[in-house]
C-alpha positions as CSV (number, residue, x, y, z in Angstrom):
1,M,-0.1,0.0,0.0
2,R,1.3,3.6,-1.0
3,T,1.5,6.6,0.9
4,S,3.2,10.1,0.2
5,K,3.7,12.8,2.4
6,L,6.4,14.6,0.4
7,P,9.3,16.5,2.5
8,G,9.6,20.1,2.8
9,L,7.2,20.8,5.8
10,H,8.0,17.6,7.5
11,T,12.0,18.1,7.5
12,G,12.0,17.5,11.2
13,L,9.6,14.5,10.6
14,L,11.8,13.3,7.6
15,A,14.8,13.4,10.2
16,K,13.3,11.5,12.9
17,A,12.1,8.8,10.5
18,A,15.9,8.6,9.6
19,G,16.9,8.2,13.1
20,L,14.3,5.5,13.6
21,A,15.1,3.7,10.4
22,L,18.8,3.5,11.7
23,A,17.9,2.5,15.1
24,A,15.8,-0.2,14.2
25,G,18.0,-1.8,11.9
26,A,16.8,-3.7,8.3
27,V,14.2,-5.6,9.0
28,C,14.5,-8.6,6.9
29,A,11.3,-11.0,4.9
30,M,13.8,-14.3,3.9
31,L,11.2,-15.6,1.9
32,P,11.0,-19.5,1.3
33,G,12.7,-20.1,-1.5
34,C,15.3,-17.2,-0.9
35,V,16.8,-18.6,2.5
36,K,19.8,-20.9,1.4
37,K,23.2,-19.1,2.5
38,R,25.0,-17.7,-0.7
39,A,27.7,-15.4,-0.8
40,A,27.0,-11.8,-0.5
41,S,27.7,-11.3,-4.3
42,D,25.0,-13.6,-4.9
43,T,22.3,-11.5,-2.8
44,L,19.6,-8.7,-3.9
45,Y,18.7,-6.2,-1.4
46,L,15.0,-4.7,-2.4
47,Y,13.2,-2.2,-0.5
48,N,9.9,-1.8,-1.3
49,W,5.9,-0.6,-0.2
50,T,4.2,-3.0,2.3
51,Y,2.2,-5.4,0.5
52,Y,3.3,-4.9,-3.0
53,L,5.2,-8.1,-4.1
54,P,3.7,-11.5,-3.8
55,D,6.4,-14.0,-2.4
56,S,5.9,-16.3,-4.8
57,I,7.5,-13.9,-7.3
58,L,10.4,-13.6,-5.4
59,D,10.8,-17.2,-4.9
60,K,10.6,-18.2,-8.5
61,F,13.5,-15.3,-9.1
62,C,15.7,-17.1,-6.3
63,A,15.0,-20.3,-7.6
64,E,15.8,-19.4,-11.5
65,Y,18.9,-17.4,-10.5
66,N,20.4,-19.6,-7.7
67,V,20.3,-16.5,-5.1
68,K,19.1,-14.9,-2.4
69,A,16.6,-12.0,-1.5
70,V,17.0,-10.0,1.2
71,Y,13.0,-8.0,1.3
72,D,12.6,-5.1,3.8
73,Q,9.2,-2.7,3.2
74,Y,8.2,0.3,4.3
75,A,4.9,2.6,4.4
76,S,6.0,6.0,3.0
77,N,8.1,7.4,0.7
78,E,9.5,9.5,3.2
79,E,10.6,6.3,5.3
80,M,12.5,5.0,2.2
81,Y,13.9,8.3,1.3
82,A,14.8,9.2,4.9
83,K,16.4,6.0,5.5
84,I,18.8,6.3,2.3
85,K,19.6,10.0,2.7
86,A,21.0,9.2,5.7
87,G,23.1,6.5,4.6
88,G,21.3,3.2,6.0
89,S,20.4,1.9,2.7
90,G,22.7,-0.8,1.6
91,Y,19.9,-1.7,-0.8
92,D,20.1,-2.4,-4.8
93,I,16.6,-1.6,-5.7
94,V,14.0,0.8,-4.5
95,F,10.5,1.3,-5.8
96,P,9.8,5.0,-5.1
97,S,6.6,7.0,-6.4
98,S,7.0,9.1,-9.4
99,D,7.5,12.8,-7.5
100,F,10.1,10.8,-5.6
101,I,11.9,9.5,-8.6
102,E,12.1,13.0,-9.7
103,M,13.5,14.2,-6.7
104,M,16.0,11.6,-6.0
105,Q,17.4,11.5,-9.8
106,K,17.6,15.1,-9.5
107,Q,19.6,14.6,-5.8
108,N,22.2,11.9,-7.9
109,M,20.8,9.3,-6.0
110,L,19.7,7.0,-8.6
111,A,22.3,4.7,-11.0
112,K,21.6,5.2,-14.8
113,I,19.8,2.3,-16.1
114,D,21.4,-0.2,-18.6
115,H,18.7,-0.9,-21.4
116,S,21.1,-3.6,-22.6
117,K,20.4,-5.7,-20.1
118,L,16.6,-5.5,-20.3
119,A,15.4,-7.6,-23.2
120,N,11.5,-7.0,-21.7
121,L,11.8,-3.2,-21.5
122,S,9.6,-3.2,-25.2
123,N,6.9,-4.7,-23.2
124,I,6.0,-1.3,-21.0
125,D,3.2,0.6,-22.4
126,P,4.0,3.7,-24.4
127,R,1.1,5.3,-22.5
128,I,3.1,5.0,-19.4
129,V,6.7,6.2,-20.7
130,E,4.8,9.5,-22.1
131,Q,3.6,10.2,-19.1
132,A,7.2,10.0,-17.0
133,Q,8.1,13.6,-18.4
134,W,11.2,14.0,-16.5
135,D,12.2,10.7,-17.8
136,T,10.8,9.7,-21.0
137,G,13.9,7.6,-21.9
138,L,13.9,5.1,-18.7
139,D,17.4,6.4,-18.2
140,Y,17.0,6.3,-13.9
141,F,14.1,4.0,-13.4
142,V,11.7,1.6,-15.2
143,P,7.9,1.5,-14.5
144,Y,6.6,-0.9,-11.9
145,H,3.2,0.0,-11.4
146,Y,0.6,2.5,-12.7
147,G,-1.9,3.2,-9.9
148,A,-4.0,5.1,-8.0
149,A,-6.0,5.4,-4.5
150,T,-9.4,4.1,-5.3
151,I,-13.1,4.5,-3.0
152,S,-14.3,1.5,-1.6
153,V,-17.6,0.8,-0.5
154,N,-19.2,-1.8,2.1
155,T,-22.6,-2.2,0.2
156,S,-23.8,-4.3,3.1
157,R,-23.9,-1.7,5.4
158,I,-24.7,1.1,2.3
159,P,-27.4,-0.9,0.7
160,Q,-28.4,2.1,-1.1
161,F,-25.4,2.8,-2.8
162,D,-25.9,3.5,-6.7
163,S,-23.4,4.1,-9.6
164,S,-24.4,8.1,-9.0
165,W,-22.2,8.4,-6.0
166,K,-19.1,7.3,-7.4
167,T,-17.7,10.9,-7.0
168,W,-15.7,12.9,-4.8
169,K,-18.8,14.1,-2.9
170,I,-19.5,10.4,-1.4
171,F,-17.2,12.6,1.5
172,E,-20.0,14.9,1.8
173,R,-22.6,12.6,3.4
174,P,-23.5,13.7,6.8
175,E,-25.5,10.3,7.8
176,F,-21.8,8.2,7.3
177,K,-20.3,10.4,9.7
178,G,-17.6,8.7,11.8
179,K,-17.9,5.7,8.9
180,M,-15.3,7.2,6.5
181,T,-12.0,7.6,6.0
182,M,-9.2,9.3,3.5
183,L,-5.6,8.7,3.3
184,D,-3.1,10.4,5.3
185,D,-1.5,11.7,1.8
186,M,-1.0,15.5,1.2
187,R,-1.0,15.0,-2.5
188,L,-3.7,12.7,-3.1
189,V,-6.2,14.2,-1.0
190,I,-5.7,17.6,-2.0
191,G,-5.3,16.0,-5.7
192,G,-8.7,14.8,-5.5
193,A,-10.4,17.9,-4.3
194,L,-8.6,19.8,-7.0
195,M,-9.7,17.4,-9.6
196,S,-13.4,17.2,-8.0
197,L,-13.3,21.1,-9.0
198,G,-11.9,20.4,-12.5
199,Y,-8.2,21.7,-11.7
200,S,-5.0,19.6,-12.2
201,P,-3.9,17.8,-9.2
202,N,-0.7,19.2,-10.0
203,S,-1.6,22.8,-9.7
204,T,0.5,25.5,-8.4
205,N,-2.5,28.2,-8.3
206,E,-2.8,29.1,-4.8
207,T,-6.1,29.9,-5.3
208,E,-7.4,26.7,-6.7
209,I,-5.7,25.1,-4.0
210,N,-7.0,27.1,-1.3
211,T,-10.5,26.5,-2.9
212,A,-9.6,22.5,-2.7
213,C,-8.4,23.0,0.8
214,D,-12.0,24.8,1.7
215,I,-14.1,21.6,0.2
216,I,-11.6,19.1,2.4
217,N,-12.1,21.3,5.5
218,T,-15.9,22.3,5.3
219,K,-17.2,19.2,3.2
220,W,-15.0,16.4,4.0
221,K,-13.4,16.2,6.9
222,P,-16.2,16.5,9.5
223,N,-17.7,13.5,8.1
224,L,-14.4,11.3,8.4
225,M,-13.3,9.6,11.2
226,R,-9.5,10.2,10.2
227,F,-7.4,10.7,7.8
228,D,-5.4,7.1,7.9
229,A,-2.8,5.8,5.7
230,E,-1.8,2.8,7.6
231,A,-4.5,1.0,9.2
232,F,-7.7,1.6,6.4
233,G,-7.9,-1.7,5.5
234,K,-7.8,-3.6,8.9
235,G,-10.7,-0.9,9.8
236,Y,-12.7,-1.5,6.8
237,A,-12.2,-5.3,7.0
238,N,-13.3,-4.8,10.5
239,E,-16.3,-3.3,9.1
240,D,-15.5,-0.2,11.6
241,F,-14.9,1.9,8.1
242,W,-17.7,1.4,5.3
243,I,-16.4,4.3,3.1
244,V,-12.7,3.8,2.5
245,H,-10.2,6.0,0.2
246,G,-7.3,4.3,-0.1
247,Y,-5.1,1.5,-1.9
248,F,-7.4,-1.7,-2.9
249,E,-4.3,-4.2,-2.4
250,G,-4.0,-3.0,1.1
251,I,-8.0,-3.7,1.7
252,K,-8.1,-6.8,-0.8
253,E,-5.2,-7.9,1.6
254,E,-7.1,-7.6,4.9
255,I,-10.8,-9.2,3.5
256,A,-9.4,-12.2,2.0
257,G,-10.6,-14.5,4.2
258,N,-14.3,-12.8,4.0
259,A,-15.6,-13.6,1.1
260,R,-19.0,-11.7,2.3
261,L,-17.2,-8.6,2.5
262,A,-15.6,-9.0,-0.5
263,A,-18.7,-9.7,-2.9
264,K,-20.4,-6.8,-1.2
265,T,-17.4,-4.3,-1.5
266,V,-17.8,-1.6,-4.6
267,V,-14.1,-0.2,-5.8
268,F,-14.2,2.6,-7.9
269,I,-12.4,5.9,-9.0
270,P,-14.4,8.9,-8.7
271,E,-16.0,10.1,-12.1
272,E,-14.1,13.3,-11.8
273,G,-11.3,11.6,-11.7
274,A,-8.1,10.9,-9.5
275,P,-4.5,11.4,-8.8
276,A,-2.4,8.8,-9.9
277,Q,1.2,7.3,-8.8
278,L,3.9,5.5,-10.9
279,E,5.9,3.6,-8.8
280,G,9.4,2.6,-10.7
281,M,11.6,-0.1,-9.9
282,C,15.1,2.2,-9.3
283,I,18.9,0.9,-9.1
284,L,20.8,3.0,-6.1
285,K,23.4,4.8,-7.2
286,D,25.7,2.8,-4.6
287,A,23.8,0.0,-5.1
288,A,26.2,-3.6,-4.7
289,H,24.8,-5.6,-7.2
290,P,23.7,-3.5,-10.2
291,E,24.2,-6.7,-12.4
292,L,21.3,-8.9,-10.1
293,A,19.5,-5.6,-9.9
294,H,19.1,-6.0,-13.7
295,K,18.4,-8.9,-14.0
296,F,15.5,-8.9,-11.8
297,I,13.9,-5.6,-13.5
298,D,14.2,-8.0,-16.5
299,F,12.5,-10.8,-14.4
300,F,9.5,-9.1,-13.7
301,L,8.7,-7.4,-16.6
302,R,8.3,-10.9,-18.2
303,P,4.5,-11.0,-19.3
304,E,3.7,-14.1,-17.1
305,I,5.6,-12.7,-14.0
306,Y,3.8,-9.0,-14.5
307,A,0.4,-11.3,-14.9
308,E,1.1,-12.8,-11.8
309,F,1.8,-9.5,-9.9
310,T,-1.2,-8.0,-11.2
311,D,-3.4,-11.1,-10.8
312,Y,-2.6,-11.6,-7.0
313,F,-3.8,-7.8,-6.2
314,S,-6.5,-7.5,-9.1
315,F,-4.4,-4.5,-10.4
316,P,-5.3,-3.8,-14.0
317,A,-1.9,-4.3,-15.9
318,T,-1.4,-0.8,-16.4
319,V,2.0,-1.2,-17.1
320,N,3.4,-4.4,-19.2
321,V,1.2,-4.8,-22.5
322,P,1.5,-8.5,-23.4
323,S,1.0,-9.3,-19.7
324,R,-3.0,-8.4,-20.3
325,A,-3.5,-11.1,-22.4
326,L,-2.1,-13.5,-19.4
327,K,-4.4,-12.6,-16.8
328,K,-6.2,-15.0,-15.1
329,E,-8.1,-12.7,-12.5
330,P,-10.5,-10.0,-13.5
331,A,-9.1,-6.5,-12.4
332,F,-11.1,-4.4,-10.1
333,I,-11.1,-1.6,-12.9
334,P,-10.6,-2.1,-16.7
335,V,-7.0,-0.7,-18.3
336,D,-8.3,1.7,-20.6
337,E,-11.0,3.3,-17.8
338,F,-8.3,3.4,-15.4
339,M,-6.1,5.6,-17.5
340,E,-8.4,7.6,-19.1
341,K,-9.8,8.3,-15.6
342,T,-6.3,9.0,-13.6
343,S,-3.5,12.0,-13.9
344,L,-0.4,11.2,-12.7
345,D,1.5,13.2,-9.9
346,Y,4.3,15.9,-10.8
347,D,7.0,17.1,-8.7
348,V,5.4,20.6,-7.8
349,G,8.9,22.2,-7.7
350,E,8.7,25.0,-4.8
351,S,5.0,24.8,-4.7
352,I,5.7,22.0,-2.4
353,Q,6.0,24.1,0.7
354,Y,2.9,25.7,-0.2
355,Y,1.1,22.5,-0.3
356,N,3.1,21.2,3.0
357,D,1.5,24.8,5.0
358,V,-1.9,23.8,3.9
359,W,-1.9,20.1,4.3
360,F,-0.6,21.0,7.7
361,N,-3.4,23.3,8.8
362,I,-6.0,20.7,7.6
363,I,-4.4,17.7,9.7
364,R,-4.1,20.3,12.8
365,I,-7.1,22.0,12.8
366,G,-9.6,19.4,14.6
367,G,-7.6,16.4,13.8
């Protein structure tokens, strides 16, 4: 599941996150197919989002290449960025969101991708490449997943739900006060409010941003239990929350054993559109195992592997074109509809400080 609170306002929090990460050390997930002891040169170190890579895929990679993988997880771009910036990395591949990829590239934190080692690079949808305006040559990242936070509704609790509710205005319904949550994510929440008004989620116009924040403060927030980037899936699974703005993979993971709730869950992207994020596979500049990192990236781009990845999470196969014909599970939304209804988040430059300031007021006032 993905969250993203961009650096700028929260430099103190970034420093704290870095300190905590260094103090806690690396918490490694040693997967079943990757536990045989090998030389360090045969170990790939990955740092990825929580809930964001099926064990089966790493098992297959380790078995095929006769290597070991150490897989650590993070809950936010900030956690990942702070840990690496503080020097506590040791990782070969990280999976930042588009705005952080752009920032890390500018800060010379990423190694250049060797296209000659990626036979499957041509499988990537050109529409995805076109959106990566900061790096259309894919010189410093390879697309991993193009996704967006969606809205999930428990229709067993809200039987009157119909298609006319599939807008951002669903959070304006006072009858569900205390039963709704939105992500604790500055760009995605403010971006959603901007798009509900017909503006770009990357707007740098302060009047537009202020208008969007007024909607959040006066129409959405009064009905929310909280802004929640970590426990929304569990809360939805427990039926504490009936309407949740969050990443569907996190919700799916939590309701996997509840067939009744799964059958009664409707997932949608608001009609006005939603901000999207493009996660990429990036090789760190100081990666100790760049050859093995390239092998993993190319392995992941195989159509059958990418189909397995998207089937596991019920994702649309947004990135990998030939994988779409190999999918065995239906996606929660068709690829073309997903692409039409979403707009990618970009680095908004110096305007990030303004976003930080207004977001601080949103989460502080009455929060």
